[in-house]
N, C-alpha and C positions, 0 to 999 in steps of 0.2 A: 454799875447797873444804872440804866436810865430811870428817870423819875418824872412825874408830872408835878409841877408846882402851880398852885392856883390861888389867886386873890379873889375871894368871894364878894358877894354883895353887888354885882353888876347885872342888871336886867339884860335880857337877850332880845335883839331886834334884827330883822332882816330876813334873808332867805338862806336855806341850806339844802344841798343836793344829796339825796340818798343814793348809795351805790347798790351793786348787785348783791343778792342774798347769798351769804357765805354758805349756809347749809344746803341750799340748792346747788350752788356752784361746785361744791366738793363732790357731790354725787354725780353731777353731769360730767365733770372732768374724768371721773372713773369710767363712766359709761362710754365716753368718747373713744376709748381704746377697743371697744367691741366691734368696730368695723376696720377693714383694711384700707378704707378710703379716708381722705382728709376731711376733718371736721373743724369748723371755725366756730369759736364760742366767744361772744362779746358780753360786755357789762359784767366782767369779773371784778370782784373787789381785790384790791392789791394789799392783801393781808398775809400774815405768816403761814397760816394753815394752807392757803391756796398755793403759795410758793413751795411749801414742803411737799405737797401732793404732786405738783408738776415735776419737781425734782425726782420723786420716786418713780413716776411714770417714765421719765427720761432714762433713769438708771436701768430699767428692764428693756430698753431698746426703742421705745416709741420715739418718733420724731416730734419734738416740741419746738414750735417757732413762736416767740413772743412778738406779735405784731406791734403792740404797745402794752402799757401796764394793765390795760383792761381788756385786751383782746389776744386770743391765742389760737394757733392752728395746731392740730394734733393728728398724726398719722400712726395708727397702730400696726401697720403691716410689717414694721421692722422689729417687733417685740421678739426677743430671743430667749426669754425665760419667764417663769411665773413666780419666782421667789422675790418678794418685796420685803426688805428688812434693812433698816439703818437706824441710827440713834435718833434721827429726827422724826421718821415716820412713826416710831413707837410713842411719840409724845402727842399725837393727834388722834382724835376719836374716829375721824372719817377714813382711816386706813382700812377699816373693814369693808368699805364699798368696793375695794379692789378684789375681794373674795367673790362677790356676786358677778362682777364684770369678767374676771378671768375664768371663773368656773363656767359661766354662760358661753364664753367664746372658745375656750380651750379644754373645758371639762377637767381643769386642774388649776389649783391655786395654792400658793404657800405665802401667807401674809402675816406680818407681825401682829401680835395681839394689840388691840387699840389702847391708846392712853387718853389724853384730854384732861379736862378740869375735874378735880376731886369734889364732885357735888353729890356723891352717893353711888350706890350700887347700880351699875349699868351693864349687866351680863349680856352676852351675845347668844344665849341659849335659844331664843326665838329664831335668830338667823339660822343657827345650825339645824334646828327642828325643820325649818322650811327646806333647807338644802337636802337634808336626809329624806324628806318626803318625796323629793324629786329624784332620789336614787343615788345621791352622793354619799361617799364615806367621808366622815369628818374625824380628824384627830388633832389633838393639841400636843405639840412636842417642841422643845427648845425655844419656847416663847413664840411659836408660830401656830397659826390655824392652817392645817393641811387638809385640803378638800380635793377629792378625786371622784370621777364618775365615768363609767364606760359610756353612758348616755344619760341626759337629763330628761325625765318624763314629766309631762304636765300632770298636775294632781290638784286635789282640793286641800287647802290649808286653812285651818281656823287659828287665828292668833289669840292665844290665852290672855294676852294683855296688849293694849294698843301701843304699838312701837313704830315710830317714824323710821328709824334705821333699818329694822327688820323688814318693814313693808317695802322700802326702796330696794334693799339688797335682794330680796326674793323676787321682786318685780324684774330686776335686771337679769338675774339668772334665767327666770321663766321666759323672758323675751326671746331666748334662743334655745328653749327646750322643745322637745317633741310633743306636740299636742297642746291641750288647753289646761291652764292653771287658773284656779279661783282662790283669791285671798279674801277670807271673811274676817270681819272685825279689823279691817285695815285702818291705818292712820289716814286722816283727811287733811293734814297740813298743806299749805300752799306749795311747799317745796316738793311734796310727794307728787302733786299735780304737775309741777314744772318738769320734774324728771320724766314723768310719763309722757308729757308733750314732747320733750327732747327725744326720747326713744322712738316715739311715733314719727317724728320728723326724719328719723333714720330708717324708717320702714318697719318698725315694730307694730304689733297689733294689740294695743292696750286700751281697754274701755273701763269706765267707772272710777277713775282716779278722782279723788275729792268726795267720794262716797265711802261707805264702810264695806263695800264689796267691789273688788277689782278683778276683772276678767282679762286674761292674757292668752292669746293664741301664739305659740312659738313660731318663729320664722327661721329659715336656714341662714340668712346673712343679713347684715345691716349695711347702709350705704352712707355716703357723704351728706353733710347738712351744714347749714349756717344757722346759729341760734343765739338769742340774747336772753341772759338770765333775768329772772324777775327781780324787782327791788326788794331790799332787805327790810322786812317788817319789824325786826328787832332793833336794827339801827334807827329806823324811823321812830319807833316807840321810845327809844332812849332819848332822842332829841326832843320829842314831844314832852317827855317828863322833865327834861332839863329846863325847858321853858316854864313848865308848871312850877317847878321848885324855885327857880331864880327870879321868876316874873318876866314879863315882856310880851312880845308879839312877833312870832316867827312863822313864815311860810315854809313848810317842809315839802320839798318838791321831789318828783320821780317816785311816787308811791302808788299803791293800789289801795284806795281807801277801804274797800271791803275787807282786806286782810287785817285792817287795824281796828275793826269794830269793837272788839273786847277792850282794847286799850283806850279807844275814844270814849266808850261808855263809862269807864272809871274816871277819866279826866272830867267828864261832865258831872259825875257824882260828887267830886271833890270841889267843884266850883269854878272850873276853867271854862272858857269858851272854845269850841272847836267848829271850824267851818270846813266843809268838805267840797272839793272840786273834782274834776275828772281824774287828774293825776297828781293832786297835791292836797294838803290839809293845812289850815292855819290854826295855830294854838295861841290863845291870848290868856294871860294870867296876871292878876294883880298881887300874887304872892299870898293871898289869904285863902287857906285851904280848909276844907271840911273833912271830918273823919268818915270812914266807910269800912266795909268788910270785903275781903278778897279771898277767893279760893282758886288755886291754879288747876287747870283742867286741860285735857287734850283739845286741839282746835276743833270747833270755833270758840272754846272757852278761853279764859285768861291765860296767856302763855307763861310757863314756868321760867322762861328766859327773861321775862319782864318782872319777876317777883322781887328781886333785890331793889330795882329802880322804884317799884311801887312802895316798898317799905321805907325807902329814903324820903319819898314824898309824904307819906303818912306820918313820918317822924316829926314833921313840922306843921302838921295839920291840927286844927282844934279838936280836942276831945280824944277819945280812946278808939283805936281801930284794931282790927285783927287781920292777919294774913295767914291763911292755911295753905301749906305746901303739900299737895297730894301726889306729886310726881317723883321727886327726889328727896331722900331723907336727910341729906347733908347740905342743904342749901341755905342754912342760916349762919354759915361761918363768918360772914361779914358783920354780924351783930356786934361782936366785941370791938371791931374797928370803929363802927358807927357810934358806939358808946363813948369812945375817946373824944368824939366830936360833940358830945352832950346829949345824945339820943337816950330816951327812956324806953327800952325794949326788954321784955321778958319772954323767953322761949320755953314753951311747955310742949314737949313731944314735937308734933309737926305744926304747931301754931305759934305765931309771934303776936304777943299782945303789946301794942304800941300806944304809949301815952304821949301825945303831941307836946313838943316844947316850942318856945317862941322862935328859937333860931339855933342853928349849929354854930360851933366855934371851931376855927381852924386847928388842925392837929396833924401829926405825922401818922399815916396809916399804911397798911399793906393790902394790896389787892390779892385776895385769896383764890380768885378764879376770874374768868372772863367777864361775866355779867355783873358779878359783885364788884369788880374793879371799876366798871363803868358807873355803877351806882355810887361808889365813893367819889368819883369825879363830880357827879351831880351834887352830892352833899357839899363838896368843896365850893361849887359855884354858888350854892345858897348860903354858905357859912360866912360868919364874920371873921375876917383876918386871913391868914395864910394856911393853906393845906398842902401837904406834900404826900403824894401817893407813890409808894414804892412797888416793886415787882410789876411794872406796867407791861412786862413781857406778855402776861395773860391778856391784857386789854388789846395789845397789838395783834393778837391772834385773830381778832374778829372785827376790829374797827379800823378803817383806813383813814389816816390823817385826822384823827379825832381832834387833836389840839388845833390844827389849822382850820377845820370847819367851825369849831367853837369860837376861835378868835375872830373869824369873819362875821359872826353875829354878836360880837361885843364882849365875849368872855375874856378875862385876864388869866391866860393859861400858857404855859410853856413846857416843852420837853427838855430836860436838862440832863447832862451826863455826870456832873460832879458838883461838889459843894460850892466851888467858885462860881459856876454858872447859876446855881440856885440863889446864892447871895446877890449876884448881879441882877437877877430878875426881881428879887424882893426890893432892892434899892430903886429899881426902875418904876415899880408900881406903888411905892410908898408915897 
């Protein structure tokens, strides 16, 4: 199994380029099969979840042409079946977007129940409620979600809880339903807006994305388009927090600063400098951090996907901080690993009470999920000595060339495959 090995204590300087948003790209790839014409999608991140979904789309017959690692052409006219199930698709959360896409286009879908990181309960009951409201019959059998409809009818759907996945999934199905659909209490995240913009570029009629009421008038068919995925706000935030923890001065390029407002606000609170430009932000940190309080909330609040990175930062801040997780109940699994590095964190229910320590010390730790794994890498960058992060499979699901980008801005980090390579790196940086 591959590992990251990191020698901490090196401030970060230079520029880093942020890739396309994984969470937007996954939904957009699923939506691309809803037309029989060729769709071109650019600015895709080259990460495992994207490649797994492309493979699944290809397996049901769609024509997939990789123009390069960040650009793909998809033609859904060759689809020969609606059954999506293999050992890889079961491991990613975004498999459920194929339900909305196939149900919208063919009025029939059979898709493996979603997997993904174990960060808490993430049922798809809101997705199924929406599909049923539009007239679909939904069953779960043999590990598959089976959805069928003679026709999909536009309707009024109130979301009992804000859900990004359900908002996007229902929006996709409703784009080709008969009549008008209104989604109330809809998620407002940037990738919801990006998927709506993509569908509209194919001829859909969606208004209100980015607000809590989305209105969709169904159309009979969608057409070809060329589209570029928005930048990844979580990748950008991760690099911003890496600079804050390790110290330094880095220009984070290819971002939409408005999407980073909650992240930027917390960096300013803990004592960093942040300069915003049209499509980039500069983060400056002297490594001396102040305590603060954080609560995760749906967008535009502080994102749950940045919570582990925030906790790592506060672990070396002066004083006592609190992090309240209001989205997922199992998102503090990394605390035990961070404690190995010297952190002083106590978890009570959904609140982490963090007493800042002067520094982390290198240790061998395991990445329990995608974002927590990235947070442990940040801890390693700020730590004294050598840190080894195992189970980096999780991290590679959502971060493209993480070690290469960090190396370019001065980090001492390598991806190694065995103990021999690990020892070679340690000798090199000692």
